[in-house]
C-alpha positions as CSV (number, residue, x, y, z in Angstrom):
1,X,0.0,0.0,0.0
2,X,2.9,2.4,0.6
3,X,3.9,2.3,-3.1
4,X,0.3,3.0,-4.1
5,X,0.1,5.9,-1.6
6,X,3.4,7.4,-2.9
7,X,2.2,7.1,-6.5
8,X,-0.9,9.1,-5.8
9,X,0.3,11.4,-3.1
10,X,-1.3,9.6,-0.2
11,X,0.0,10.0,3.3
12,X,0.3,7.6,6.3
13,X,-2.7,6.8,8.4
14,X,-1.3,8.8,11.3
15,X,-1.0,12.0,9.2
16,X,-4.5,11.4,7.7
17,X,-5.9,11.0,11.2
18,X,-4.3,14.2,12.4
19,X,-5.7,16.1,9.4
20,X,-9.2,14.6,9.7
21,X,-9.4,15.0,13.5
22,X,-8.0,18.6,13.1
23,X,-11.0,19.6,11.0
24,X,-9.7,19.3,7.5
25,X,-12.1,20.1,4.6
26,X,-13.1,16.6,3.5
27,X,-13.9,16.4,-0.2
28,X,-15.2,13.2,-1.9
29,X,-14.5,13.6,-5.7
30,X,-16.7,10.6,-6.8
31,X,-19.8,11.0,-8.8
32,X,-23.0,12.0,-7.0
33,X,-24.4,8.5,-7.6
34,X,-21.3,6.9,-5.9
35,X,-21.5,9.4,-3.1
36,X,-25.2,8.5,-2.5
37,X,-24.3,4.8,-2.2
38,X,-22.1,5.5,0.8
39,X,-20.0,8.4,2.1
40,X,-18.0,10.0,4.9
41,X,-20.1,12.0,7.4
42,X,-19.4,15.7,7.1
43,X,-17.7,15.3,3.7
44,X,-18.6,17.5,0.7
45,X,-19.2,15.9,-2.7
46,X,-17.4,17.8,-5.5
47,X,-17.0,15.4,-8.4
48,X,-13.6,15.4,-10.1
49,X,-14.9,17.0,-13.2
50,X,-16.3,19.9,-11.1
51,X,-13.2,20.6,-9.0
52,X,-11.7,23.2,-11.3
53,X,-14.9,25.2,-11.5
54,X,-15.5,25.1,-7.8
55,X,-12.1,26.4,-6.6
56,X,-13.9,29.0,-4.5
57,X,-15.2,26.3,-2.2
58,X,-11.6,25.3,-1.3
59,X,-10.4,28.9,-0.5
60,X,-9.6,29.7,3.1
61,X,-9.4,26.0,4.2
62,X,-6.5,25.3,6.4
63,X,-6.2,21.7,5.2
64,X,-8.0,19.8,2.4
65,X,-8.3,16.0,2.2
66,X,-9.6,14.7,-1.1
67,X,-10.6,11.0,-1.6
68,X,-12.6,8.8,-3.9
69,X,-13.1,5.0,-4.6
70,X,-9.5,4.0,-5.3
71,X,-7.3,7.1,-4.7
72,X,-6.9,7.7,-8.5
73,X,-9.4,10.5,-8.9
74,X,-8.4,12.1,-5.6
75,X,-4.8,12.1,-6.9
76,X,-6.0,14.0,-10.0
77,X,-8.0,16.4,-7.8
78,X,-5.0,17.0,-5.7
79,X,-3.0,17.9,-8.8
80,X,-5.7,20.3,-10.1
81,X,-5.8,22.0,-6.7
82,X,-2.0,22.3,-6.5
83,X,-1.9,23.7,-10.0
84,X,-4.3,26.4,-8.8
85,X,-2.2,27.4,-5.9
86,X,-3.4,25.2,-3.1
87,X,-0.5,23.8,-1.1
88,X,-2.5,22.2,1.8
89,X,-4.0,19.3,-0.1
90,X,-3.7,15.6,0.9
91,X,-4.8,12.6,-1.1
92,X,-6.7,10.6,1.5
93,X,-7.0,7.6,-0.7
94,X,-10.4,5.8,-0.6
95,X,-13.5,7.1,1.1
96,X,-13.4,3.9,3.3
97,X,-9.9,4.9,4.5
98,X,-11.1,8.3,5.6
99,X,-14.3,6.8,7.1
100,X,-12.2,4.4,9.1
101,X,-10.2,7.2,10.6
102,X,-13.3,9.1,11.6
103,X,-14.9,6.0,13.2
104,X,-11.9,5.0,15.3
């Protein structure tokens, strides 16, 4: 899993837990249909294809954690945000990974 996380900009579970528990802006970049099938409480659904046109929703957030089904789309979302000047973005991997951190 470490190689996968490195490829897609993921972080260790300890760092993810610190960010989530510290009030990070949690963004699920899956489709609305996927989001409706199961999601992280208190997360916001901004599908990957909508990230670039919703940059205002990310402004002023101290930390941002993006996640999806596999970590691939969240890696792409992280890149989009970083290309638009956001330096505080973490790829949280899967929504289940983030959900597990919240439910510990």
